[in-house]
C-alpha positions as CSV (number, residue, x, y, z in Angstrom):
1,M,18.0,-9.2,-34.4
2,N,18.7,-5.5,-34.3
3,E,21.5,-3.8,-32.4
4,K,19.4,-2.9,-29.3
5,E,18.1,-6.4,-28.9
6,R,21.7,-7.8,-29.2
7,I,23.0,-5.3,-26.6
8,Y,20.1,-6.2,-24.2
9,T,20.7,-10.0,-24.7
10,D,24.4,-9.5,-24.1
11,W,23.7,-7.5,-20.9
12,K,21.2,-10.1,-19.7
13,T,23.7,-12.9,-20.3
14,S,26.4,-11.1,-18.4
15,R,24.1,-10.3,-15.5
16,S,23.0,-13.9,-15.2
17,K,26.6,-15.0,-14.5
18,V,27.1,-13.0,-11.3
19,D,28.7,-15.1,-8.6
20,L,27.0,-14.8,-5.2
21,P,28.8,-15.1,-1.9
22,D,28.4,-18.3,0.1
23,G,25.2,-18.2,2.3
24,F,23.6,-15.4,0.4
25,S,20.3,-17.0,-0.1
26,E,20.2,-18.2,3.5
27,R,20.8,-14.6,4.7
28,V,18.1,-13.2,2.5
29,M,15.6,-15.8,3.5
30,T,16.4,-15.2,7.2
31,K,15.7,-11.5,6.8
32,V,12.4,-12.3,4.9
33,V,11.3,-14.6,7.7
34,K,12.2,-12.0,10.4
35,Q,10.2,-9.3,8.5
36,E,7.2,-11.6,8.2
37,Q,7.4,-12.3,12.0
38,I,7.5,-8.6,12.8
39,K,4.5,-7.9,10.6
40,A,2.6,-10.8,12.2
41,S,3.4,-9.6,15.7
42,K,2.4,-6.0,14.9
43,S,-0.9,-7.0,13.4
44,G,-1.8,-9.1,16.4
45,S,-1.0,-6.4,18.9
46,S,-2.7,-3.6,17.0
47,T,-6.2,-5.0,16.8
48,F,-7.5,-2.2,19.0
49,R,-5.7,0.4,16.9
50,S,-7.2,-0.9,13.7
51,L,-10.7,-1.0,15.2
52,F,-10.2,2.6,16.4
53,E,-9.1,3.7,12.9
54,M,-12.0,1.9,11.3
55,A,-14.4,3.6,13.8
56,V,-12.9,7.0,13.1
57,R,-13.2,6.5,9.3
58,I,-16.9,5.5,9.6
59,L,-17.6,8.5,11.8
60,M,-15.8,10.8,9.4
61,G,-17.8,9.3,6.5
62,I,-21.1,9.8,8.3
63,G,-20.1,13.4,9.2
64,L,-19.0,14.3,5.7
65,S,-22.2,12.8,4.3
66,A,-24.3,14.8,6.7
67,L,-22.4,17.9,5.7
68,G,-23.0,17.2,2.0
69,I,-26.7,16.7,2.6
70,L,-26.9,20.0,4.5
71,R,-25.0,21.8,1.7
72,V,-27.4,20.5,-0.9
73,A,-30.4,21.4,1.2
74,C,-29.0,25.0,1.6
75,L,-28.6,25.3,-2.1
76,V,-32.0,24.0,-2.9
77,G,-33.5,26.2,-0.2
78,G,-31.7,29.2,-1.7
79,L,-33.0,28.5,-5.2
80,M,-36.6,28.2,-3.8
81,R,-36.6,31.7,-2.4
82,P,-38.1,34.4,-4.6
């Protein structure tokens, strides 16, 4: 084992022996559950918003595709002129 590996192993061992305060895992899991509930409530109430955003994206895609087709047609038309 070289010096870097030994230092890393020592560091890893020292970090694994950290004492956590009482109730630490319960507090963390409570916050995780609250965040999941917030995400679930937001996704349920924003169905209209997500549909609106999807419609806007589709319309933008159609518009940009039409613009690209028009641009190609103008280039081809310009090349066909004498």
